[in-house]
N, C-alpha and C positions, 0 to 999 in steps of 0.2 A: 488094568483096566483097558490096554491098548487091545489085548486079543478079545477080549468078550465084546469094546466097541467094533471091530472090525467083522468079530461075526456075524454079530448083528447085523451091522449094516447090510452084508452082500447078501443075506439071508429074504429080509424085508423085499431090498431089489427083486432077489430071485423073486419073490410072489407077485410080482408087476405092480406093487404099491406105486403111487407115483412119489415123487423125489422129495419132493416139499412137506408131501407128509410123514416121510419115512425120518428127513431134519428130523420134523417136530419129536416122534416118536422117540427117536438117541434120546432125544435132548429132554424130557421124561422120563425116561431110562437112568437118566445118567443123575438126575434129580433124584430121583425116589431109591436107587442102591448104591449111589457112588457118593454122596455129600448129605450133613445131615440139616441146610439150610432147606427149609420153604423157597426151591426158587422159582420155584411155578409163579408162585404170586405177581414176579417180575413179568410173568408173558403180556398181559399187557399194556406195558409203561414200553415194553421190548418192541411189540409188535407198531405200535402208535408212530413209535421214533425213527424205527428203519424206516418205516412208507413214509414217512413227513418228510425226508431228505430232499434234499434241493437237488441235488446231483444227479440221483436216482432219476426223476424227472425226465432224464434226456434217454431212458430207453426208450417209454413209448413212443417218443418221435423216432430216433431212428429207426425202430420197427415198421414205423410208419414211409418215412422215409423210404426205406426198401420195397413194400407195399408198392406204393407208388408206383413205382421203377416197375417192377412186374407186369403191373396188371396196365401200363399207359401203351407197352411196347416198347421205351426208351431202351430197354434188355436186349429186344432184337434187334434194334436197330444199329446198335451196337457191336454186336454180333456179325451181322453183315460187313462192317466197316470193318471191320480187322478182321475178317476173309481174305481183302484183296489185297491184305498187305504183310499176311503170313503163309499164307498158302502154298509159296513158293517152296521155302524151307524143308529139308526131307523131315516127311512128319504130315505138313499141310493143315487141315484141320484141326488137328490135336494141338495148335499152335494157338488155335485161334481159342480155343477151351479155357489155357491160360490167362492168355492174354486178358480173353474178356471177363475174366475172372478176376483177375486184378485190377480193370478197371472198377467194375463193381462191388468191388471188395473197399472202394475208396469211400463210397458213399452208403453200402449196406449196413456194416456194422456186421451184418451175421453170414456164419459160413453156410449154414443150411437155405439162409433165402440166397444169398451165392451161387449155390450148387443148384436149387429146384429152378430159378430161373437157366441158368446157361442151360443144365441138363436140360429142359421142353423145348428150345431152342437147337441145340444141336441137335441133340439123337435121331432128326428125321433126316440133317444128315448125313450124318454116319449109314446110315442104314442104305440108302439114296445113292452113296458112294464109292461102296465098299471099302472100309478100313474095318480094323481088328476091333470085335467090340471090347477086350479086355482092356488093350491100349487109350483107348478110346474114352471108357466110361470113366477108367480109372484120371484119366487125366483131369475129366471132367468134377472128380470125386476132392483128389491134390489139389484142385484147382479155386475151388469152395472154401476149402479152411483157408485160405489167407484174406477171408471175411472179418476175423477176427485176430488179425496180427496190422493188416494196415488199416492206418485209422482212418474213420472214427471207428471203432471197436467195440462191442457190446461189453464184451469181454474184461477189456481192457479199464472200463468203465466203472464196472463192479470190484475187478484188482484193488483199482485207485481208491473206490470207496471203504473195501474192508482195510487194508493194511495202511491207509491214511498217505497216501502215494500221491504225489500231482498227476493228474491227470493229462493236462497239456506236455510235461513231460516223457510216459507214457505214449502219449501217442505220437512225439516223437523219434523215438525209442524206437517203433515198431518200424519206423518208414524204410531203413537202409534192409534190416534183416528179412521183409517181405517184399522187396524189389531181388534180393538176393534167390530167396526165395523160388518165385516166382522165374528167374530166368537158368537156376540149377531143375523146377519143372521141365523147362524146354528142352534145355540142353542135354536132360538124360533122354526126352524121348525122339529128336534131333539122337541123338548116339545110338538107339532101337531102331530106327529106323532106317537111318547107314548102314547098318549090322541086319537088318531085316526088313527089304523097301518094299516089299510084300503089307507089311505091316501097316505101312502110312497111307491105304489108299491113292488119292490122283491128285499130283501134284499140280497148280495150277497159276499159271503167271496173265494176270489181268493188265491190261493197258496203262500207263501212267496218269493219262489222264482221268480213267475212272478212277481210280487209285487216291487220286487228290480232293476228285469230288464227294469223295466217301470220307473223310475226314472229317466233314459236316457235322456228322451223324454222330463222330464222337462229342463232340462240341458241350453236349448237355450234361453230359457226367465230369467234365473238368471241368467246368461253370458250377457245377454244386459242387465237385472237390473245393476250388478255388474259396466257394463262399462259405464251406464249413469248417475245412479248414487255414483257410489264411483269415477268416474272425476272427479263430480263437488266436491266433499267433499277431495276430493284428493291435489287440487288447484290448478289440473292438466284442467281444463276448464270451461270454464262457462255454463250457463245452453243452450244455445242456440250451442255451441259448441260441448256440449254432447249428443242435439239432433242428431245432425250430425254424429258424432260419433256410434248415435243408429243408426240410418238408413243402416252405411255403413257396422253394425255388423250383422244386421238384412238381408240385400244380400247375405254376404258373406254366410249366416249360409242355406240360402236359395238356394245358388249355391253347400255348401253341400249337404244336402238332394236333388237336383237333381228336383227342384222345379222353379229354374230362371231360366225364357225364358222371348223373350222379347214381347211377348203376355200380362202375365204378369209383366213386368215394365211399361208397356204400359197404361195399367186399372188401377197400382197402378198411376202412373202418374195424370192420370185424376180425379180418385176418390181427389184422393189429392187437386188436382186444383180446384175445384168443394168448396169442403170446406172446405178451407182458403182463397178464394176468400169470401164465406158467412161471412167468422168470422171476413175478413179484415175490412166488408163492414160497418156493425156490430161495431166492434172499432172506425173504423175512425167518424162512427155517433156518437155515444159517446163520442167521443176529442169533435166534434164539440158542442154536446146539451149539454157536462160540460164547455165549455166554456160562453156559453152566459147563464147559469144557473150561473156561479158564475160572471156576470158580471149585473143579473138580481138583485143580492142579494136573489135569493132563498136560499141559503144556510146562509144569516142571518134570516131571516121569519123565517126557519123553527126551528133555534136554538133560537128565541126568543117565538118562538109558548112552543118548549117543557119544554122550564125551565118556562114560564107561568104555566106549569102544576104542576111544583116542585116537580118532580120527582127526589129518588132516584135513582142512579148510576143502582141497582139492578132493578127499574121500567121502567129506560131508557130502560134495553137491555130487559126486556118482548116483552115493548111493538114494542121493534124491531122486536122478534122474530114473534109476530101477527101478523106485518106487511107483513111480507118474509111469513108464513105459505097464508094466505089472497094471496098475490099479485101471490105464486106459483101457484095458481089453474088457472091463468089466462093469465102468461105470459111464454114466451121460458124462458128454465133459463140461459143461456149466456145475452141476453138482460135484463133480471130480474138484474141481476148484475151489468152490468156494465151503467145501468139506473139506478138505487139507490145508486153505492157507492159515487160519489160524494155530494148526498144530506146526507148519514144514517154516512156513516164513520167518519167524521168528527164532527157529535156531540156523537157517541161512545168515540171518542178519548179525548170530551171535557171531559168525564166522567172520565177518568184519564186508560182506559183500553188500552191494548195494542194489536197494529196493527195486527201481529202476532195470536195471538188467535181469535179476530173477523174475521180474512183475515178465519179463520180452525171453527169456526159457521157459518160464510154465508155461504165456501161451506156445510158444511151439509145440512143447512136451503134452500138449493137449491138444495142439492142431492132430498129432500120429494118432491121439486115441478118435479124431473123427474118420480114419477110414485106414483103423486096427478093429478086424470081429472079433467077439461078435455084437458089440453097441457099436461101433463104430455109421453114425449117423449121415455120416454124408451118403456110406457106401448104400442105407437104407431107400433115401432119395434120390439116387443118381436109378438104381434099379428101377422106381416106382414109375419111372419117366418114359421107361424101356417098354416098346413093342413085346420085344422077346428079351430072349435068353433068360442067364439062373445068375441068380447072387452069388456063385464064388467065380463067377469069370468079372465084375466089376470085383471082389476082391483078389485077385489074382495082380488085374491090369494098376492096381493101389500100390505093389508091394513094391516096382523100383522107386514107386513117388517117398512114399517109407523112410528108404535108405537115403535119398536124399533128405528128409528132413532131419536121418540122425547124423549124418554130415555135416548138416548146419548147427544142431547142438553143439557136437564139439569143436566147431570153428565158432560158437561162441563163446564156449566155455573159456577155451587159448586164446581167445583173444575178443575180448570183451567191450573195446572201444567200437565193434559193428554195429554194437545196440546203443552205447554212451557216447558213440560220438555226437548228432545233432544235440541231442540235449543238453552236452554241455559245450558243445559249440554258440548256440544258441538260445542260452543261459540268459 
């Protein structure tokens, strides 16, 4: 069953059929050819029970939060403030790209939204100040991936929902790896620009009093992060309720800065509906596919296959890493996650690994897929924000950051406490 399913998945995706529809078609195919049970009769109940889950209400709230931040100008002011603090480093504004992405990730929950926001604000600066377009664009694409690692993260919510893992624990587990990735991106940028100073553009030093005044512009992001994450860990709100609090906070801040209007609100709501509809179609399709896969016995088949290989737990993880790297070249990230979770996660947990730790490792591998061609969404988002240049420049610029992610994956496997320290300490 494994080979036909894989070829069918890749074949349908190559026809540009929407991912959510592909998942339903695969479920129908499994129902028709691999099981005598009339599984399709459970489709209505499956769709209702999945879409009626309270946990998933957090998704449209976090999407709207990102939309409000983008359209209210809060992100642009954040970028300008960080420019004052990091432009003296080798690489200059390249570090502002990563730092802004890190802060924006702490509120948006979406990699694509993070990359789109920073690219829109930053790309004109690159052209004006003479930065190497490859490194500059690659840093934005890589920094955007932090949106699904640093809490709150839509992908972590989906992982927690599909695997019945604690979402607050997953949020805690993503903090240290996310910050380490951000520092790794800045370190590789500084190293490259130290060896090749002409790639880093102009290094600028601002008066200290101007730097201090710029900190005021970072206040909204820190306030929203405290509202969202703080309310979760103080026990005042669930992740879903915290997302609603975040939206209310973002609207209040937008009103305070004078950027709240009916037009802005209408655009934010329209963007929220579009993105949420896409995500929910994928999640519901994945739930039906998961149901048919379990009924057809694919999980048992794969587990028997892996056991037949006689791999150690470490060997199993290395095979899983290789699978995600290869599939990440061809499959969109959210789809890759929801399609593989019902197959891979039981195999990994059977080897004694922690589901929270593996969730972070999976997110890291999916982050790599966001900046590896040909399907890396962040590459296309950044290229779309550029006024000139080719797609290959963005791809080349992302290569050093892919290497940082690969090193981080090895570190997570070698030292699981990188992800588990905060969940175990604050449990």
